[in-house]
GUSEFI-58244 format. One record per residue (C-alpha): z, y, x; residue in three letters. Coordinates in steps of 0.05 Angstrom, whole numbers, padded with zeros to 5 digits, always signed. Example, Ala and Ser with C-alpha at 12.3 -4.5 7.8 and 13.67 -1.06 7.14 Angstrom:
BEGIN
+00156-00090+00246ALA+00143-00021+00273SER
//
This chain:
BEGIN
-00545-01555+00374UNK-00488-01505+00377UNK-00502-01493+00451UNK-00574-01479+00436UNK-00553-01431+00380UNK-00505-01391+00424UNK-00548-01393+00487UNK-00616-01378+00460UNK-00619-01361+00385UNK-00564-01309+00386UNK-00586-01271+00448UNK-00659-01269+00427UNK-00640-01245+00356UNK-00638-01177+00388UNK-00713-01177+00380UNK-00705-01168+00305UNK-00678-01096+00308UNK-00718-01081+00371UNK-00784-01096+00334UNK-00764-01056+00272UNK-00741-00998+00316UNK-00804-00996+00358UNK-00850-01003+00297UNK-00816-00945+00262UNK-00800-00905+00324UNK-00837-00841+00302UNK-00794-00839+00239UNK-00728-00845+00276UNK-00683-00783+00287UNK-00639-00780+00350UNK-00580-00823+00325UNK-00627-00881+00308UNK-00663-00874+00375UNK-00596-00880+00410UNK-00582-00946+00373UNK-00652-00969+00390UNK-00639-00954+00463UNK-00573-00993+00458UNK-00610-01052+00427UNK-00663-01053+00482UNK-00610-01047+00535UNK-00572-01105+00504UNK-00635-01147+00504UNK-00647-01133+00577UNK-00575-01152+00594UNK-00581-01216+00553UNK-00643-01234+00593UNK-00609-01221+00659UNK-00548-01262+00637UNK-00592-01321+00617UNK-00631-01317+00683UNK-00567-01315+00725UNK-00535-01373+00686UNK-00593-01422+00679UNK-00640-01405+00736UNK-00596-01381+00792UNK-00534-01418+00767UNK-00490-01358+00781UNK-00425-01334+00749UNK-00440-01277+00702UNK-00371-01249+00685UNK-00387-01186+00724UNK-00440-01171+00672UNK-00385-01163+00620UNK-00353-01109+00663UNK-00418-01071+00672UNK-00442-01080+00600UNK-00378-01052+00570UNK-00387-00985+00604UNK-00458-00975+00577UNK-00442-01005+00509UNK-00386-00953+00500UNK-00430-00897+00524UNK-00487-00914+00476UNK-00442-00921+00415UNK-00402-00859+00433UNK-00466-00819+00438UNK-00488-00846+00371UNK-00424-00824+00335UNK-00422-00760+00374UNK-00484-00738+00337UNK-00443-00730+00273UNK-00385-00689+00299UNK-00369-00615+00306UNK-00365-00583+00376UNK-00291-00598+00387UNK-00298-00671+00369UNK-00362-00678+00411UNK-00323-00652+00470UNK-00267-00702+00456UNK-00317-00760+00453UNK-00348-00736+00518UNK-00280-00738+00551UNK-00268-00808+00522UNK-00333-00832+00553UNK-00313-00808+00621UNK-00243-00836+00614UNK-00269-00904+00591UNK-00316-00909+00652UNK-00258-00893+00698UNK-00215-00945+00664UNK-00269-00998+00672UNK-00274-00983+00747UNK-00200-00985+00756UNK-00192-01048+00715UNK-00247-01084+00756UNK-00219-01065+00824UNK-00144-01071+00811UNK-00131-01115+00751UNK-00184-01160+00720UNK-00230-01172+00778UNK-00296-01212+00783UNK-00265-01278+00761UNK-00233-01250+00697UNK-00264-01224+00633UNK-00249-01150+00621UNK-00203-01161+00561UNK-00163-01098+00571UNK-00222-01050+00570UNK-00260-01089+00517UNK-00201-01088+00470UNK-00191-01013+00481UNK-00266-01003+00469UNK-00264-01042+00403UNK-00207-01002+00377UNK-00241-00936+00392UNK-00307-00959+00363UNK-00273-00983+00299UNK-00240-00914+00294UNK-00310-00883+00302UNK-00335-00927+00244UNK-00278-00910+00198UNK-00284-00834+00212UNK-00359-00839+00200UNK-00346-00870+00131UNK-00301-00813+00111UNK-00350-00759+00137UNK-00409-00792+00102UNK-00373-00804+00036UNK-00390-00736+00006UNK-00463-00744+00025UNK-00467-00814-00005UNK-00439-00789-00071UNK-00505-00755-00082UNK-00547-00817-00072UNK-00544-00892-00067UNK-00503-00917-00007UNK-00559-00965+00012UNK-00611-00911+00018UNK-00578-00883+00080UNK-00599-00924+00140UNK-00540-00897+00181UNK-00492-00933+00133UNK-00525-01000+00149UNK-00519-00987+00223UNK-00447-00966+00218UNK-00431-01027+00175UNK-00462-01072+00228UNK-00420-01041+00283UNK-00357-01045+00243UNK-00367-01117+00223UNK-00380-01139+00295UNK-00324-01102+00330UNK-00271-01115+00277UNK-00288-01189+00275UNK-00292-01193+00351UNK-00229-01157+00372UNK-00190-01224+00375UNK-00242-01252+00422UNK-00242-01190+00464UNK-00166-01196+00471UNK-00163-01270+00486UNK-00226-01288+00524UNK-00190-01307+00587UNK-00145-01353+00549UNK-00200-01385+00509UNK-00233-01407+00574UNK-00175-01457+00582UNK-00168-01474+00509UNK-00194-01535+00471UNK-00269-01539+00478UNK-00281-01546+00402UNK-00236-01486+00387UNK-00269-01445+00442UNK-00340-01462+00417UNK-00320-01447+00345UNK-00293-01379+00361UNK-00354-01360+00402UNK-00400-01386+00347UNK-00365-01341+00296UNK-00370-01278+00337UNK-00440-01295+00357UNK-00458-01300+00284UNK-00428-01232+00272UNK-00473-01205+00328UNK-00533-01233+00292UNK-00509-01199+00228UNK-00501-01133+00267UNK-00573-01139+00292UNK-00599-01153+00222UNK-00562-01092+00194UNK-00591-01050+00250UNK-00661-01073+00230UNK-00647-01055+00157UNK-00621-00987+00180UNK-00686-00974+00217UNK-00727-00995+00158UNK-00686-00952+00109UNK-00695-00892+00155UNK-00770-00902+00156UNK-00771-00910+00080UNK-00730-00846+00071UNK-00772-00807+00119UNK-00836-00830+00084UNK-00809-00809+00016UNK-00789-00741+00044UNK-00858-00729+00074UNK-00893-00748+00010UNK-00850-00707-00037UNK
//
């Protein structure tokens, strides 16, 4: 049952925010559309991963290396939308630096048989910093209205919950492979559940954006 949950239910839960995002696409400003693009990309990667594992019976660790680059780019572009020019330039430099680090890590350190724990951990720390900085920059705006009315808050909460809870896994994935099977499965089940939570919060964010846009148009 746990294997079915982690192999099928969790990956396909990406359809929840994808459906909401596509249904409300015309209401979504650029930051939301970036997250929708990230969701769709994640769904495609999940599909390729399942196909390689269960149809071709191939090792899929290389997907982690490739996915990390685009994951960081999508989320950096999302948070870049809320920054001034100097910070946007800094984030752009971070995006280039991270892509270079991923290439160097793959060819010289954690090659095709190892999970990219170095770059994934670095990525998680930076993304959590994005999330915290976003909370502070949005705090003045949210004083004027209910926190829950802002769809961006739901999206940021989903990202923060997933990466803060998953950083242990990102750091120790290569060790967990050789750990006790029950412990390994339990850790993956927890982080997979946090991924489902992230997807649900994305869907709520898309819905809140649509609701807010509808109110603005009717007022």
